[in-house]
Structure formats: C-alpha cells, structure tokens
C-alpha positions as CSV (number, residue, x, y, z in Angstrom):
1,M,94.3,115.0,97.7
2,V,96.6,115.2,100.7
3,A,98.1,111.9,99.8
4,M,98.9,113.2,96.2
5,I,100.4,116.4,97.6
6,L,102.7,114.4,99.8
7,C,103.8,112.3,97.0
8,Y,104.3,114.7,94.3
9,C,105.1,118.1,96.1
10,H,106.9,116.9,99.3
11,E,108.0,113.5,97.8
12,N,107.0,111.9,101.0
13,I,105.9,108.7,99.1
14,S,105.8,106.6,102.2
15,E,103.1,108.6,104.1
16,G,101.4,109.3,100.7
17,I,101.0,105.7,100.1
18,A,99.9,105.0,103.7
19,L,97.0,107.5,103.3
20,L,96.0,106.1,99.9
21,R,95.9,102.7,101.4
22,L,93.6,103.9,104.1
23,A,91.4,105.5,101.5
24,R,91.3,102.2,99.6
25,K,90.0,100.5,102.5
26,T,87.0,102.8,102.6
27,G,86.2,102.0,99.0
28,H,87.3,105.3,97.4
29,M,88.1,104.3,93.8
30,P,90.0,107.2,92.7
31,S,92.6,106.7,95.6
32,T,92.7,103.0,94.7
33,Y,93.5,103.8,91.1
34,A,96.1,106.5,92.1
35,L,97.8,103.9,94.3
36,A,98.0,101.5,91.5
37,L,99.7,104.0,89.3
38,I,102.1,105.2,91.8
39,L,103.2,101.5,92.7
40,R,103.2,100.3,89.1
41,D,106.9,100.0,88.8
42,S,108.1,99.4,92.4
43,R,105.2,97.2,93.8
44,H,103.7,95.4,90.8
45,L,101.7,92.9,92.8
46,E,100.0,95.5,94.9
47,S,99.5,97.6,91.9
48,E,97.7,94.8,90.1
49,Y,95.6,94.1,93.2
50,C,94.5,97.8,93.3
51,L,93.6,97.8,89.6
52,S,91.6,94.5,90.0
53,L,89.8,96.0,93.0
54,A,88.8,99.1,91.0
55,A,87.9,97.2,87.9
56,E,85.5,95.0,90.1
57,K,83.8,98.2,91.0
58,N,83.5,98.9,87.3
59,Y,85.9,102.0,87.5
60,P,86.6,102.7,83.8
61,P,90.2,104.1,84.2
62,A,91.2,100.7,85.9
63,W,89.8,98.8,83.0
64,Q,91.7,101.0,80.5
65,E,95.0,99.8,82.2
66,K,94.0,96.2,81.7
67,L,92.1,96.1,78.5
68,S,92.9,97.0,74.8
69,A,90.7,99.6,73.0
70,T,88.7,97.0,71.3
71,E,88.0,95.1,74.6
72,M,87.0,98.4,76.2
73,R,84.6,99.1,73.5
74,E,83.1,95.6,73.9
75,R,82.7,96.0,77.6
76,F,81.2,99.5,77.7
77,G,79.4,99.3,74.4
78,E,81.1,102.5,73.0
79,D,84.3,104.4,73.1
80,L,84.6,106.7,76.2
81,D,85.0,110.2,74.7
82,A,86.8,113.1,76.3
83,S,83.6,114.5,77.8
84,K,83.2,111.2,79.8
85,L,86.8,110.7,80.6
86,I,87.4,114.1,82.0
87,R,85.3,113.3,85.1
88,Y,87.9,110.8,86.2
89,L,90.9,113.3,86.1
90,D,92.2,115.0,89.1
91,S,90.4,118.0,90.5
92,P,91.3,121.3,88.9
93,C,92.7,122.7,92.2
94,L,95.0,119.6,92.6
95,I,96.1,119.9,89.0
96,R,97.1,123.6,89.3
97,L,98.9,122.9,92.6
98,L,101.0,120.1,91.2
99,G,101.8,121.9,88.0
100,R,102.9,125.1,89.9
101,H,105.1,123.0,92.2
102,Y,106.7,121.3,89.1
103,L,107.5,124.7,87.5
104,E,108.7,126.5,90.6
105,C,110.5,123.9,92.6
106,Q,114.2,124.3,91.7
107,R,115.3,120.9,93.0
108,V,112.9,119.2,90.7
109,R,113.9,121.4,87.8
110,K,117.6,120.6,88.4
111,N,117.0,116.9,87.8
112,Q,115.8,115.1,84.6
113,T,112.1,114.7,85.0
114,S,109.1,114.2,82.8
115,H,105.7,115.8,83.2
116,C,102.5,114.2,82.0
117,W,101.8,115.5,78.5
118,N,98.1,115.8,79.3
119,V,97.4,119.6,80.2
120,L,94.8,118.5,82.7
121,C,97.2,116.5,84.8
122,G,99.8,117.8,87.1
123,R,101.8,114.5,87.8
124,W,105.4,114.1,87.0
125,A,108.2,111.7,87.6
126,Y,111.9,111.4,87.5
127,R,113.4,109.7,84.5
128,A,115.2,106.5,84.8
129,I,118.9,106.9,83.8
130,A,120.9,103.6,83.9
131,S,124.2,105.3,83.9
132,T,123.5,107.3,87.0
133,P,124.6,105.5,90.2
134,Q,122.0,105.0,92.8
135,R,122.5,106.9,96.0
136,P,122.2,105.1,99.4
137,H,119.0,105.9,101.3
138,D,119.1,108.7,103.7
139,R,118.3,107.4,107.2
140,R,117.7,110.8,108.6
141,G,114.1,110.6,107.7
142,G,114.3,112.3,104.2
143,M,113.1,110.8,101.1
144,H,116.5,111.1,99.3
145,G,117.2,108.0,97.1
146,L,113.5,107.2,96.5
147,L,113.2,109.1,93.3
148,E,116.4,108.6,91.3
149,P,118.3,110.3,90.0
150,F,119.2,113.0,92.5
151,N,122.1,115.3,92.0
152,A,124.7,114.0,94.5
153,N,126.7,117.1,94.2
154,D,123.9,119.4,95.2
155,A,124.4,120.0,98.9
156,T,121.0,121.7,99.3
157,I,119.2,118.5,98.5
158,C,121.2,116.6,101.1
159,R,120.1,119.0,103.8
160,Q,116.4,118.7,103.0
161,K,114.0,116.7,105.1
162,A,110.6,115.6,103.8
163,F,107.6,117.3,105.1
164,S,105.5,114.8,107.4
165,I,101.8,115.0,107.9
166,E,102.4,113.6,111.3
167,S,103.7,116.9,112.4
168,L,100.2,118.4,111.9
169,L,98.4,115.8,113.9
170,P,97.5,116.7,117.5
171,P,99.0,114.6,120.3
172,A,97.2,111.3,120.9
173,R,95.0,111.5,124.0
174,S,94.3,108.3,125.8
175,A,94.9,104.7,124.6
176,R,91.9,103.2,122.8
177,V,90.9,99.6,122.2
178,D,92.6,98.4,119.0
179,H,89.5,97.9,116.8
180,S,89.4,99.9,113.7
181,N,85.6,100.5,114.0
182,L,86.0,102.2,117.3
183,L,88.7,104.6,116.1
184,S,88.0,108.2,115.2
185,P,89.0,109.4,111.7
186,L,92.0,111.1,113.2
187,E,93.1,108.0,115.1
188,K,92.7,105.9,111.8
189,I,95.1,108.4,110.2
190,R,97.6,108.1,113.0
191,Q,97.3,104.3,112.9
192,C,97.9,104.1,109.2
193,L,101.0,106.4,109.3
194,K,102.5,104.0,112.0
195,K,102.3,101.3,109.3
196,K,103.7,103.4,106.6
197,P,106.4,101.7,104.4
198,H,110.0,102.3,105.4
199,T,112.2,103.9,102.8
200,S,115.3,101.9,103.8
201,S,113.7,98.5,103.1
202,L,111.2,99.2,100.3
203,G,113.0,101.8,98.0
204,L,109.5,103.3,96.9
205,K,109.3,105.7,94.0
206,V,106.6,107.2,91.9
207,S,106.3,105.2,88.6
208,R,107.8,106.4,85.5
209,M,105.8,107.9,82.5
210,K,104.8,105.9,79.6
211,M,105.6,107.1,76.1
212,C,103.4,107.6,73.0
213,S,104.5,104.8,70.6
214,S,103.9,107.0,67.5
215,C,105.8,110.3,68.2
216,R,107.9,109.0,71.1
217,R,107.9,112.5,72.6
218,A,104.6,112.7,74.6
219,K,104.6,110.9,77.9
220,Y,101.7,110.1,80.2
221,C,101.3,108.9,83.7
222,S,98.3,106.7,82.7
223,K,96.2,105.2,80.0
224,L,93.4,107.6,81.1
225,C,95.5,110.7,80.4
226,Q,96.8,109.3,77.1
227,T,93.3,108.4,75.9
228,Y,91.8,111.7,77.1
229,D,94.5,113.7,75.4
230,W,94.0,111.8,72.1
231,R,90.3,111.9,72.0
232,S,90.1,115.5,73.0
233,G,91.9,116.1,69.8
234,R,94.9,117.8,71.3
235,H,97.6,115.1,70.8
236,K,95.9,113.6,67.8
237,M,96.6,116.9,66.0
238,E,100.1,117.5,67.1
239,C,101.4,113.9,67.2
240,Q,102.3,113.9,63.5
241,F,104.4,117.0,63.9
242,L,106.5,115.9,67.0
C-alpha cells in the first residue's frame, strides 16, 4: 500500500517501484501484479516477467492480461464474475485515498489526466500527448519529467520536490553482514531503496490507461478493472449511451 501511495499520491515512482520489487521477492502476488501494470509502458520486459511470475502462481488477474476471454474460460472452467473479481481489487481505504488525492490535488487537475473508469479503483495516469514537448529531468531529486505532460509554465510545479519514504526511516545503526536473510525488515527496506531506479537514466512513468474499444470513452488501468466493471453490469449498461 505504501508503494502505491508513493506512485500515485507523491509521484515518487522510483521508490514505489523499489518497494514493489521488494514485495515481489517475498512472493506477494498483488504487488507483483501492480508492478507489472505500472511498468507496462516503460519497462515491458520486466512487466512481462512479473505477469508470468504471477500467472505461475495462478493469480487470475495476471492471466487476464495474457489470455483472451475464451482462453480464460477454458483455464478456469467458467467466467470469473464480479463477486469473484472484486477480491483482487485494491483495498477500500487505498481506493478512497487515491481517489481523494486525484480530486483534490490541484497540480494533477491542471494537467490532462485519465482516471480508471472503475469506481472501485483509484488509479490514474497522465495522458500521452505527442504535441507536448518533453521536459528535461529535474536533477534536484523531484520526479518532474517522469509523468508527461507537465505544465512547463507552472512555477509551483518546478519548486516541488517529491516526498521520500527514506525521510521517515530511522538512521542506520551498525553495519551488518550483507546477506539478505540476516537483515531486519527495516534494513531490507533501506537496502531496496538504495537500489531504486534513477529518474535521469530510466525515465519511469506510470503506464497509460487502456480504452474501451466500443464506446472509446471509458478507460481502465487493467483488464481486471475493465472486466469487473463490465460483469458488474455498470459499464455494460452505460456503454451504448457514451
């Protein structure tokens, strides 16, 4: 949950990815799946690896990204209805937090963004606009340039610095032997943050939304959200009127 807050509320994609990678190593499938979605556009190979890893553990949302509806039905024996899919969505408290941030953050609202059409999802992304020139990466430690397009004329954006989870960690005590199985959970977090991607070299960004091919209005962060929204009856009812 902390990693998702870093990515979507503070736009500290670098540290958010580092924490999701740490959770992936522990076998946490929701984090593995979330990492695959975030890296879908910018780091396709790692995204595919994460999807394959989650699929090997028979995590249905990962298979949804890889298989057609017919293949999903053959694999699981039936269609996964909304009552079964809802258990794989983000927790209600995280959904409310991300949704409130999206509505109240003026900097986000000033830029062209898309929010996941599924009402039980709080994720959003910047729209890709080819005509908007890409800004150079800010080397002061902020995340400016990771999520295009930013408003280059907005001086308040340029003065912002991304929140870092490292600022909340207590100082390291004594040096430890460099073996992951001997590190405390706090030390593991500190070690993974040391290996976080550098914005100047990787240009990370949250992946864009995917559009409903029928109405071309509804946009979703994942196949999970799209399928849930349809099988719950919400978008199935409204799609023809959009």
